[in-house]
PLY file of the C-alpha trace (Angstrom):
ply
format ascii 1.0
element vertex 272
property float x
property float y
property float z
element edge 271
property int vertex1
property int vertex2
end_header
-22.43 1.39 -4.54
-21.39 -1.75 -6.37
-19.23 -4.57 -5.08
-17.57 -6.90 -7.57
-14.99 -9.63 -7.27
-11.76 -9.18 -9.20
-8.37 -10.90 -8.87
-5.91 -8.80 -10.91
-2.15 -8.66 -10.71
-1.83 -5.36 -8.87
0.86 -3.03 -7.56
1.64 -1.79 -4.11
-0.08 1.49 -3.37
1.08 1.92 0.17
4.35 0.08 0.75
4.61 1.13 4.38
1.79 -1.32 5.03
4.40 -4.03 4.75
5.77 -2.71 8.02
2.45 -3.24 9.73
2.41 -6.92 8.78
6.03 -7.61 9.70
7.34 -9.97 12.34
8.15 -8.66 15.83
11.32 -6.61 16.19
12.92 -9.05 18.63
12.75 -11.87 16.07
14.51 -9.77 13.43
17.66 -9.40 15.51
18.16 -13.17 15.93
20.55 -14.78 13.43
18.02 -17.39 12.32
15.48 -17.93 9.57
12.00 -16.63 10.39
8.99 -15.27 8.61
5.29 -15.45 7.94
2.67 -15.54 5.21
-0.92 -14.31 5.13
-3.65 -15.22 2.64
-7.11 -13.68 2.65
-9.49 -11.22 1.02
-9.39 -7.43 0.82
-12.23 -4.99 0.16
-10.89 -1.85 -1.50
-11.94 1.01 -3.80
-12.07 -0.12 -7.42
-9.54 2.54 -8.45
-7.96 5.60 -6.85
-10.76 7.96 -5.85
-13.55 5.49 -6.59
-16.69 5.08 -4.49
-17.27 1.60 -5.94
-15.56 -1.40 -4.37
-13.91 -4.66 -5.43
-12.76 -7.75 -3.58
-9.09 -8.58 -4.19
-6.64 -11.07 -2.70
-4.90 -10.08 0.51
-1.40 -11.55 0.33
1.58 -10.79 2.56
4.79 -12.70 3.19
8.22 -12.20 4.68
11.36 -14.35 4.81
14.05 -13.07 7.18
17.50 -14.06 8.33
18.49 -11.94 11.29
17.70 -8.33 10.42
17.77 -8.91 6.63
14.56 -9.84 4.85
12.53 -10.07 1.67
8.85 -9.14 1.91
5.83 -8.70 -0.31
2.22 -7.63 0.12
-0.95 -6.80 -1.80
-2.92 -3.99 -0.25
-5.25 -1.34 -1.67
-4.18 -1.00 -5.34
-0.99 -2.91 -5.22
1.55 -5.67 -5.09
5.18 -4.96 -4.30
8.39 -6.68 -3.31
11.29 -5.21 -1.38
14.43 -6.45 0.36
16.50 -5.13 3.25
20.14 -5.56 2.25
21.64 -3.42 5.01
24.55 -5.01 6.94
23.62 -2.96 10.02
20.58 -3.65 12.26
20.31 0.07 13.13
19.15 0.97 9.61
17.30 -0.87 6.84
17.49 -0.08 3.13
17.20 -1.80 -0.20
15.41 -2.09 -3.55
11.70 -2.09 -4.31
9.93 -3.68 -7.29
6.22 -3.60 -8.01
3.43 -3.63 -10.53
0.72 -0.94 -10.40
-2.77 -1.69 -11.65
-4.09 0.69 -14.27
-7.72 1.64 -14.88
-10.09 0.23 -17.48
-13.64 -1.12 -17.73
-14.60 0.29 -14.32
-18.08 0.38 -12.82
-18.59 4.16 -13.03
-20.18 4.92 -16.40
-18.46 8.28 -16.95
-14.99 7.29 -15.72
-15.22 4.19 -17.91
-15.28 6.49 -20.97
-11.93 8.08 -20.11
-8.73 6.79 -21.72
-7.58 3.43 -20.35
-4.52 3.43 -18.05
-2.22 0.46 -18.61
-0.65 -1.52 -15.80
2.88 -0.34 -15.05
6.04 -1.77 -13.55
7.85 0.27 -10.91
11.24 0.25 -9.24
12.65 2.22 -6.35
14.43 2.22 -3.02
13.47 2.49 0.63
15.17 3.51 3.87
13.77 2.55 7.26
15.17 3.43 10.71
13.83 1.25 13.55
13.86 2.15 17.24
13.49 -0.99 19.33
12.47 -1.35 22.97
10.92 2.13 23.03
8.26 1.62 25.71
8.52 -2.13 26.18
10.92 -4.97 25.43
8.53 -6.24 22.73
7.84 -3.06 20.78
9.34 -1.13 17.88
8.85 2.33 16.38
10.23 3.30 12.98
10.44 6.12 10.46
10.59 5.32 6.77
10.91 6.83 3.29
10.33 5.03 0.01
10.61 6.27 -3.58
9.21 4.37 -6.55
8.87 5.30 -10.21
7.47 3.90 -13.42
10.04 1.98 -15.46
7.64 0.63 -18.11
6.92 3.80 -20.11
3.22 3.93 -19.23
3.52 7.52 -17.90
2.38 6.61 -14.39
5.00 8.92 -12.82
6.70 8.79 -9.43
5.63 8.46 -5.79
7.40 9.29 -2.53
6.07 7.72 0.68
7.11 8.92 4.13
5.75 8.12 7.57
6.17 6.36 10.88
4.97 3.17 12.52
4.66 1.56 15.92
4.07 -2.10 16.75
4.02 -4.11 19.92
2.94 -7.47 21.34
0.53 -7.06 24.28
0.62 -10.85 24.77
2.55 -13.79 23.33
-0.33 -14.44 20.91
-1.46 -10.92 19.98
0.50 -8.49 17.75
-0.74 -4.97 17.04
0.63 -2.25 14.80
-0.28 1.22 13.59
1.29 3.50 11.02
0.73 6.96 9.62
1.96 7.97 6.18
1.76 10.62 3.50
2.34 10.28 -0.24
3.83 12.84 -2.61
2.96 12.31 -6.28
4.66 13.78 -9.33
2.69 15.84 -11.86
2.85 12.98 -14.37
1.42 10.54 -11.84
-1.42 12.87 -10.80
-2.26 13.75 -14.40
-2.33 10.06 -15.35
-4.67 8.95 -12.57
-6.63 12.13 -11.77
-6.41 14.32 -14.87
-9.05 14.58 -17.61
-7.75 15.26 -21.10
-9.68 17.13 -23.80
-10.46 13.81 -25.49
-11.55 12.28 -22.19
-13.77 15.26 -21.43
-15.45 15.04 -24.83
-16.09 11.30 -24.40
-17.26 11.32 -20.77
-18.86 14.71 -20.21
-16.49 15.40 -17.31
-14.75 18.80 -17.31
-11.20 18.92 -18.63
-8.77 18.90 -15.71
-4.99 19.15 -15.38
-3.54 17.77 -12.15
-0.19 19.00 -10.80
2.28 17.45 -8.36
1.76 17.56 -4.59
0.73 15.56 -1.55
-1.64 12.93 -2.93
-2.95 11.63 0.37
-2.41 10.99 4.06
-3.41 7.77 5.75
-3.58 5.51 8.78
-3.30 1.73 8.92
-4.08 -0.63 11.79
-3.09 -4.29 11.76
-3.80 -7.06 14.27
-2.59 -10.65 14.29
-3.77 -13.28 16.76
-2.01 -16.64 16.90
-4.47 -19.47 17.50
-2.20 -22.51 17.62
1.12 -23.79 16.29
2.00 -20.58 14.45
-1.38 -20.40 12.70
-3.51 -17.34 13.30
-5.82 -14.63 11.97
-4.69 -11.26 10.60
-6.93 -8.24 10.08
-6.00 -4.93 8.48
-7.82 -1.59 8.08
-6.37 1.20 5.93
-7.86 4.70 5.59
-6.51 7.27 3.14
-7.70 10.82 2.54
-7.00 12.20 -0.93
-5.75 15.79 -0.91
-4.85 18.63 -3.27
-5.21 18.11 -6.99
-6.13 14.45 -6.46
-9.14 15.35 -4.27
-10.17 18.23 -6.56
-10.25 16.04 -9.67
-13.74 15.58 -11.16
-12.98 11.86 -11.13
-12.99 12.10 -7.32
-15.06 15.14 -6.35
-17.81 14.54 -8.92
-17.81 10.78 -9.51
-16.01 9.27 -6.51
-14.92 9.91 -2.94
-11.82 11.46 -1.39
-12.17 9.10 1.60
-10.62 5.78 0.66
-11.13 2.81 3.00
-9.69 -0.69 2.59
-10.10 -3.60 5.00
-9.25 -7.26 4.91
-9.00 -10.51 6.84
-6.70 -13.46 6.31
-5.23 -16.67 7.68
-1.58 -16.37 8.68
1.29 -18.66 9.61
4.48 -17.63 11.41
7.69 -19.59 11.77
0 1
1 2
2 3
3 4
4 5
5 6
6 7
7 8
8 9
9 10
10 11
11 12
12 13
13 14
14 15
15 16
16 17
17 18
18 19
19 20
20 21
21 22
22 23
23 24
24 25
25 26
26 27
27 28
28 29
29 30
30 31
31 32
32 33
33 34
34 35
35 36
36 37
37 38
38 39
39 40
40 41
41 42
42 43
43 44
44 45
45 46
46 47
47 48
48 49
49 50
50 51
51 52
52 53
53 54
54 55
55 56
56 57
57 58
58 59
59 60
60 61
61 62
62 63
63 64
64 65
65 66
66 67
67 68
68 69
69 70
70 71
71 72
72 73
73 74
74 75
75 76
76 77
77 78
78 79
79 80
80 81
81 82
82 83
83 84
84 85
85 86
86 87
87 88
88 89
89 90
90 91
91 92
92 93
93 94
94 95
95 96
96 97
97 98
98 99
99 100
100 101
101 102
102 103
103 104
104 105
105 106
106 107
107 108
108 109
109 110
110 111
111 112
112 113
113 114
114 115
115 116
116 117
117 118
118 119
119 120
120 121
121 122
122 123
123 124
124 125
125 126
126 127
127 128
128 129
129 130
130 131
131 132
132 133
133 134
134 135
135 136
136 137
137 138
138 139
139 140
140 141
141 142
142 143
143 144
144 145
145 146
146 147
147 148
148 149
149 150
150 151
151 152
152 153
153 154
154 155
155 156
156 157
157 158
158 159
159 160
160 161
161 162
162 163
163 164
164 165
165 166
166 167
167 168
168 169
169 170
170 171
171 172
172 173
173 174
174 175
175 176
176 177
177 178
178 179
179 180
180 181
181 182
182 183
183 184
184 185
185 186
186 187
187 188
188 189
189 190
190 191
191 192
192 193
193 194
194 195
195 196
196 197
197 198
198 199
199 200
200 201
201 202
202 203
203 204
204 205
205 206
206 207
207 208
208 209
209 210
210 211
211 212
212 213
213 214
214 215
215 216
216 217
217 218
218 219
219 220
220 221
221 222
222 223
223 224
224 225
225 226
226 227
227 228
228 229
229 230
230 231
231 232
232 233
233 234
234 235
235 236
236 237
237 238
238 239
239 240
240 241
241 242
242 243
243 244
244 245
245 246
246 247
247 248
248 249
249 250
250 251
251 252
252 253
253 254
254 255
255 256
256 257
257 258
258 259
259 260
260 261
261 262
262 263
263 264
264 265
265 266
266 267
267 268
268 269
269 270
270 271
């Protein structure tokens, strides 16, 4: 297994991870400006289904006024930005924008010979329903759906994320969160990232493979933030995803990679 350092402009692969890094629910309901930022490093698979790893920036930030907010994060294969424009605290919704990293010049010698995949720009929408004070006055559960699709004509297709999260503050300094999610991918998306064309098969020696739509993966994410002093603290995140269906059966994954995808990172954070 190889580990290389790379700092690309990348797109959000699992937008629900933004929820795991968010500020406590109680702060969102106050009509005041609040937020946080986190900077660090993230170890992640080099591309979807890869068994090789890269080191990328871990960046997360949120600026909120009351229950409305703008937030961004880089995690796994992505960077994305979304905003809650809902006038009601009982439901959150708004636009999503992101850039998805393609695939080229990778470490695996056979996958490197496949056609390059260009970076793509994506747009979409999300809806999130929070349930505050579920078990404690400082906790929040939520269910969420987000749709995003390629708007840059690079044939990267569409994704639909759906899942649930729970976060709470055991102490004034410690914040913990967990979320579970699943991702549905369109046939164009799966063919782009997991398919092998006739030309790609001839160049790489991999068997030709056509990937159809379906559940791409399921995953779990755990996030912890500990405030050391004056708003400054340490944030750690672990994300596990299991590729399923046509994504897992692809020779890019089953023959040359791994269906188990693990990302983990550590960063310095500041809350205000």
